[in-house]
C-alpha positions in Angstrom: 290.0 -31.7 -155.0 291.2 -34.3 -157.6 287.9 -36.0 -157.6 286.0 -32.7 -158.1 288.5 -31.9 -161.0 287.9 -35.5 -162.5 284.1 -35.0 -162.3 284.3 -31.5 -163.9 286.5 -32.9 -166.6 284.0 -35.8 -167.2 281.1 -33.5 -167.4 282.9 -31.2 -169.9 283.7 -34.3 -172.1 280.2 -35.6 -171.9 278.8 -32.2 -173.0 281.2 -32.1 -175.9 280.4 -35.6 -177.0 276.5 -34.8 -176.9 277.3 -31.7 -179.0 279.2 -33.7 -181.6 276.4 -36.4 -181.7 273.8 -33.6 -182.0 275.7 -32.0 -184.8 276.1 -35.2 -186.6 272.4 -35.9 -186.5 271.6 -32.4 -187.6 274.0 -32.7 -190.5 272.4 -36.0 -191.4 268.9 -34.5 -191.5 270.2 -31.6 -193.6 271.6 -34.0 -196.1 268.4 -36.0 -196.1 266.4 -32.9 -196.8 268.7 -31.8 -199.5 268.5 -35.2 -201.2 264.8 -35.3 -201.0 264.6 -31.7 -202.5 266.8 -32.6 -205.4 264.6 -35.7 -205.9 261.6 -33.5 -206.1 263.3 -31.1 -208.4 264.3 -33.9 -210.9 260.7 -35.3 -210.7 259.5 -31.8 -211.6 261.9 -31.6 -214.6 260.9 -35.1 -215.8 257.2 -34.2 -215.6 257.8 -31.2 -217.8 259.2 -33.5 -220.6 256.8 -36.2 -221.9 259.8 -38.4 -223.2 261.7 -38.1 -220.1 258.6 -38.7 -218.0 258.2 -42.1 -219.6 261.8 -42.9 -219.0 261.8 -41.9 -215.3 258.4 -43.4 -214.4 259.8 -46.9 -214.6 259.2 -50.1 -216.4 255.6 -50.7 -215.2 254.7 -47.5 -217.3 256.5 -48.5 -220.4 254.2 -48.1 -223.3 251.7 -45.9 -221.4 250.7 -42.5 -222.6 252.8 -39.6 -221.5 250.1 -38.2 -219.5 250.0 -41.2 -217.2 253.7 -41.2 -216.6 253.5 -37.4 -215.8 250.6 -38.0 -213.3 252.7 -40.8 -211.8 255.6 -38.4 -211.4 253.3 -35.8 -210.0 252.2 -38.3 -207.3 255.8 -39.2 -206.6 256.9 -35.6 -206.2 253.9 -35.0 -203.8 254.7 -38.0 -201.8 258.4 -37.0 -201.6 257.4 -33.6 -200.4 255.2 -35.2 -197.7 258.1 -37.5 -196.8 260.4 -34.5 -196.3 257.9 -32.8 -194.2 257.3 -36.0 -192.1 261.0 -36.6 -191.6 261.8 -33.1 -190.4 258.7 -33.2 -188.1 256.7 -30.6 -189.9 253.7 -33.0 -190.3 251.8 -34.8 -187.4 250.7 -38.4 -187.9 247.1 -37.1 -188.1 248.0 -34.7 -191.0 249.9 -37.5 -192.7 246.9 -39.8 -192.6 244.8 -36.9 -194.0 247.2 -36.5 -196.9 247.2 -40.2 -197.5 243.4 -40.5 -197.5 243.1 -37.5 -200.0 245.9 -38.9 -202.4 244.5 -42.4 -202.3 240.8 -41.4 -202.5 240.9 -41.3 -206.3 241.5 -44.3 -208.6 244.6 -42.7 -210.1 246.2 -42.2 -206.6 245.4 -46.0 -205.6 247.0 -47.1 -208.9 250.1 -45.0 -208.1 250.4 -46.6 -204.6 249.9 -50.1 -206.0 252.7 -49.6 -208.4 255.1 -48.1 -205.8 254.2 -49.6 -202.5 256.5 -52.4 -202.5 259.6 -50.3 -203.6 258.8 -47.7 -201.0 258.5 -50.3 -198.3 261.9 -51.6 -199.4 263.5 -48.1 -199.4 262.3 -47.5 -195.8 264.7 -50.1 -194.7 265.5 -49.8 -191.0 264.4 -46.1 -190.6 261.4 -46.1 -188.2 260.1 -42.7 -189.6 260.1 -43.9 -193.2 258.5 -47.2 -192.0 255.8 -45.4 -190.2 255.4 -43.0 -193.2 255.0 -46.0 -195.7 252.7 -47.8 -193.1 250.4 -44.8 -193.0 250.0 -44.8 -196.8 249.6 -48.5 -197.0 246.9 -48.5 -194.3 245.0 -45.8 -196.1 245.4 -47.7 -199.4 244.0 -50.9 -197.7 241.0 -49.0 -196.4 240.2 -47.1 -199.5 240.7 -49.6 -202.3 237.6 -51.0 -203.8 235.9 -53.9 -201.8 236.3 -56.3 -204.9 240.0 -55.7 -204.9 240.6 -56.6 -201.2 
């Protein structure tokens, strides 16, 4: 009887620990989604203000026209939205590849990725989902950039 009681107690503890781990992971994903949504909102606000757009777009766009900075921010917001969808499992890898090919098919999209790819790879860190996200876009960029730039 004491052995059965010990096994039952161990099972209850294991279930409780699994619940805590699941809850912690769910909370982490909720926070990630909130942060990415906030980032998208900030990018949207910056894109609406030409002066702010130039300030937010980064040093590589200093001296560029406001329209170029706003397009850069649009691409950043679009990528952030896809990143959020990817992280929560709302996009398959096939869908992500299609989005990457579409975004990077044009010269403006390829220039955007050239400016941001190194920083995005650094931000991915040890997160396997973010590394895969970045790798998919980088692969599409390598495939779609003009032959003379390879």
